[in-house]
C-alpha positions in Angstrom: 148.6 93.1 135.2 150.8 90.9 133.0 148.7 88.0 131.3 151.0 85.0 131.4 150.4 81.8 129.6 152.1 79.1 131.0 152.5 76.0 128.8 153.9 72.7 130.6 152.6 69.0 130.4 153.3 68.5 134.1 150.5 69.0 136.5 153.0 69.6 139.3 155.0 72.2 137.4 151.7 73.9 136.8 150.8 73.9 140.5 154.1 75.2 141.4 154.0 78.0 138.6 150.4 78.9 139.7 151.7 79.4 143.5 154.9 81.2 142.3 153.2 84.2 140.1 150.2 84.1 142.5 152.3 85.4 145.1 153.7 88.5 143.2 150.1 89.9 142.6 150.6 91.5 139.1 150.2 88.5 137.2 147.1 87.0 135.6 147.9 83.5 134.7 146.3 80.8 132.6 147.9 77.3 131.8 148.0 75.0 128.8 148.9 71.5 128.8 150.6 71.2 125.3 151.1 73.0 122.4 147.7 72.4 120.6 145.9 74.0 123.8 148.4 76.8 124.0 147.2 78.0 120.5 143.7 77.9 121.4 144.4 79.7 124.7 146.4 82.1 122.5 143.5 83.4 120.7 141.0 83.5 123.5 143.3 84.6 126.3 145.6 86.9 124.6 148.6 86.5 126.9 151.1 89.4 127.1 154.0 86.7 127.6 154.1 83.1 127.3 156.5 80.3 129.0 156.8 77.3 126.9 158.6 74.0 127.9 160.7 72.6 125.1 159.5 68.9 125.4 155.7 68.2 125.2 153.5 65.5 123.8 151.1 66.3 120.8 153.0 69.5 119.7 156.4 70.0 121.2 158.0 73.7 122.2 159.4 74.3 118.8 156.4 73.7 116.9 154.2 75.7 119.1 156.6 78.5 119.3 156.7 78.6 115.3 152.8 78.6 115.1 152.8 81.8 117.7 155.3 83.7 115.9 153.1 83.0 112.7 149.7 83.4 114.0 149.9 86.0 117.1 153.5 87.0 117.6 153.9 87.7 121.5 157.2 87.5 123.8 157.8 83.8 124.6 160.2 82.5 127.1 161.4 78.9 127.1 162.0 76.8 129.9 164.7 74.2 128.9 166.6 71.3 130.3 170.7 71.7 130.6 171.0 68.6 128.6 172.9 69.1 125.3 169.5 68.4 123.2 168.0 70.8 125.6 170.4 73.3 124.9 170.3 72.8 121.0 166.6 72.9 121.1 166.9 76.3 123.0 169.0 78.0 120.5 166.7 76.9 117.6 163.9 78.3 119.8 165.9 81.8 119.8 166.4 81.7 116.2 162.6 81.3 115.9 161.8 84.2 117.7 161.7 83.6 121.4 163.1 86.4 123.5 164.8 84.5 126.5 165.1 81.1 128.2 165.3 79.7 131.6 167.2 76.5 132.3 165.0 74.1 134.2 167.0 72.8 137.0 167.8 68.9 137.2 166.0 66.4 139.8 162.7 67.4 141.8 161.5 71.0 140.7 159.6 71.6 143.9 163.1 71.3 145.8 164.6 74.2 143.5 161.8 76.5 143.7 163.9 79.1 146.0 166.5 79.4 142.8 164.4 78.7 140.0 161.5 81.0 140.8 162.6 84.2 141.1 164.8 84.1 138.0 162.1 82.9 136.2 159.7 85.7 137.7 162.7 88.1 136.6 163.0 86.9 133.2 159.0 86.6 132.5 158.5 90.2 133.7 161.1 91.6 131.7 160.2 89.6 128.5 156.6 91.2 129.0 158.0 94.7 127.9 160.3 93.0 125.3 160.1 94.1 121.7 159.8 91.2 119.2 161.6 90.7 115.9 161.3 87.8 113.8 165.0 87.2 114.5 165.5 84.2 111.9 164.2 86.6 109.0 166.4 89.5 110.5 169.5 87.4 110.2 168.5 86.3 106.6 167.8 90.2 105.6 171.3 91.1 107.0 172.9 88.2 104.7 171.2 89.7 101.5 172.4 93.3 102.4 175.8 92.2 103.0 178.2 93.3 100.4 181.0 90.9 99.9 183.0 93.1 97.7 182.4 95.9 100.1 183.6 93.8 103.0 186.6 92.8 101.1 187.6 96.5 100.5 187.2 97.1 104.1 189.6 94.6 105.3 192.8 96.1 107.0 196.1 94.8 107.2 196.9 92.2 109.6 199.9 93.9 111.3 200.2 94.3 115.0 200.1 98.3 114.4 196.5 98.3 112.9 195.1 95.1 114.7 192.4 95.8 117.2 190.2 93.6 119.5 186.7 93.6 119.5 185.1 93.0 122.9 181.2 91.9 122.6 178.6 91.9 125.6 175.2 90.6 125.4 172.6 88.9 127.3 169.0 88.3 126.9 168.0 88.2 123.1 171.8 87.7 122.4 172.0 84.6 120.4 170.0 86.2 117.5 171.9 89.4 118.0 175.4 87.7 117.5 174.0 86.1 114.5 173.2 89.5 112.8 176.4 90.8 114.1 178.7 88.2 112.9 177.0 86.7 109.7 178.0 89.9 107.3 181.9 89.8 108.7 184.2 88.3 105.7 186.2 85.3 107.0 189.4 87.8 106.6 188.0 90.2 108.9 191.2 91.6 110.4 190.5 91.5 114.3 189.7 89.0 116.8 186.3 89.1 118.4 185.6 87.9 121.9 182.2 87.2 123.1 180.7 87.2 126.7 177.0 86.0 126.4 175.2 85.5 129.7 174.5 81.8 129.3 174.8 78.3 131.4 177.6 76.4 130.5 176.0 73.6 128.5 174.6 76.4 126.3 177.5 78.2 125.1 179.2 75.4 123.2 176.4 74.8 120.9 175.9 78.5 120.7 179.5 78.4 119.4 179.0 75.5 117.2 175.7 77.1 115.5 177.4 80.5 114.9 180.6 78.8 113.4 177.9 77.0 110.8 176.4 80.3 110.2 179.0 82.5 109.4 182.2 82.8 107.5 184.6 83.5 110.5 185.6 80.5 112.8 184.0 80.4 116.1 184.9 78.3 119.1 184.1 78.2 122.6 187.5 78.9 124.8 188.3 75.8 127.2 191.7 76.4 127.4 194.2 79.6 126.5 194.1 80.1 122.8 196.1 82.8 120.8 194.1 85.6 119.3 193.7 85.6 115.7 192.2 87.6 113.0 189.0 86.3 111.5 188.3 84.1 114.9 185.5 84.6 117.4 186.0 83.3 120.7 183.1 82.6 123.0 183.1 82.3 126.5 182.2 79.5 128.5 178.9 79.8 130.8 180.5 78.4 134.0 183.4 80.9 133.7 184.9 84.1 132.6 186.3 85.1 129.4 189.5 87.1 129.8 192.4 88.3 127.8 195.9 87.2 129.1 199.4 87.0 127.8 201.7 84.1 127.0 205.1 84.1 125.7 203.3 83.7 122.1 201.2 87.0 122.8 198.0 87.7 123.7 195.3 84.8 124.5 191.9 84.1 125.2 191.1 82.1 128.3 188.7 80.9 130.3 189.1 82.1 134.2 187.4 80.9 137.4 184.3 83.3 138.2 184.5 86.1 140.8 182.0 86.7 143.6 182.2 90.3 142.8 180.5 90.0 139.2 176.9 88.9 139.6 176.5 87.7 135.7 178.7 85.3 133.6 180.7 85.2 131.8 181.3 88.8 133.0 181.3 91.4 130.1 183.1 93.8 132.8 185.7 91.3 133.5 186.3 90.8 129.9 186.8 94.5 129.1 188.7 95.2 132.2 191.2 92.4 131.4 191.8 93.6 128.0 192.4 97.1 129.1 195.1 96.1 131.7 197.2 94.9 128.4 196.1 96.9 125.5 195.8 100.6 125.0 192.4 101.6 124.8 192.7 102.7 121.2 193.4 99.1 120.5 190.1 97.9 121.8 186.5 98.0 120.5 183.4 97.3 122.7 180.0 96.4 121.5 177.2 96.2 124.2 174.2 94.5 122.7 170.9 93.5 124.0 170.3 92.2 127.9 169.0 92.9 131.0 170.9 94.6 133.6 174.2 96.6 133.4 177.1 94.4 133.0 179.9 95.7 130.7 178.2 99.3 130.7 181.1 100.7 133.3 184.0 98.9 131.8 183.0 100.1 128.3 182.2 103.9 129.5 185.8 103.9 131.1 187.1 102.4 127.8 185.3 105.1 125.8 186.8 107.9 128.2 190.2 106.7 127.7 190.2 106.9 124.0 188.4 103.5 122.8 185.6 102.8 120.5 182.4 101.5 121.7 179.1 100.7 119.9 175.8 100.3 121.8 172.8 98.4 120.1 170.0 101.0 119.4 166.7 100.6 121.6 164.6 100.1 118.2 166.4 96.5 117.7 167.3 95.4 121.0 165.0 92.8 122.6 165.8 94.2 126.2 167.4 97.7 126.0 169.1 97.3 129.6 172.8 96.9 129.2 173.3 99.0 126.1 170.8 102.0 127.5 173.2 101.9 130.7 176.2 102.5 128.6 174.5 105.4 126.5 173.0 107.1 129.7 176.7 106.9 131.4 178.2 108.9 127.9 180.2 106.0 127.1 178.8 105.1 123.4 180.8 105.9 120.4 178.2 105.3 118.2 174.5 104.0 119.0 173.3 101.7 115.8 170.6 98.9 115.1 172.0 95.5 115.3 172.2 95.3 111.7 174.7 98.0 111.4 177.1 96.9 113.9 179.0 94.8 111.4 179.3 97.5 108.8 180.2 99.8 111.5 183.0 97.6 112.5 184.1 97.2 108.9 184.2 101.1 108.4 186.7 101.2 111.3 188.8 98.5 110.3 189.5 100.2 106.7 
């Protein structure tokens, strides 16, 4: 049985969650109305996983999460609104150590349970098996270990002959992993980086802004066609796919309407496939990090088979070793390394 502690100040939400998880048959569920009550239940119930509302009286979700990570770390799934404030709070929660989030639908929750319920159950069940890492401390450790002089030495020239494109895919656990990947890279890193992170549309903009503040590279969300420039990171919008296209001025990153055949968005498979149509495999580098499912594995395995370089995050650091595992099992990973070694691998290749 999975021991779930669900924390929400709404009696209606608690009742709906009791019905939802009660039907599954493999959950033992207890509830808390606020953060203070949750901390008491944390010690007595000892849950395998916690769902945590962001906005609550007396002690909000972020304060409660911080205490959980200090007092009894366990996987936490944030349940947050799709507003700008909700997106920023969720990104802060992921930096504090939450392993995943599920957007709370707008309007009456009871009318949206057919869509919201299965997504929540799937995420909670996966989170119960997730490996914890204190993401904020991991990012700080990476910053301290980064050697700016070595990074500068590993910079390649910016000629078209040596320039590559880095294609990054991630899902559950992705924001802290992106922080660990991008923070060690110097501002003059010679290759553009495109990121397909599975997220709702209202979250990808704040994610890009947060990463832009945290690292030396220039990070932006792709809303219109933009030229691919070294030292820049392009984050795909959550309501579209991120693809590589060609314009008169050269290669560009652009948002494209999502296709029905791709389950997740932005689609990692579609990002890699679009780049492979325009560039030789030898000019592409694929990076597949933490996440549920298999998005990106097939396309990156094909990229590897055709001479491209690929990196899979190692099981030891992945919050959910789903997407990178699929790549490894397909024989499509050039290297398999912990998340805090990916940037150094890229810099070695750039040299």
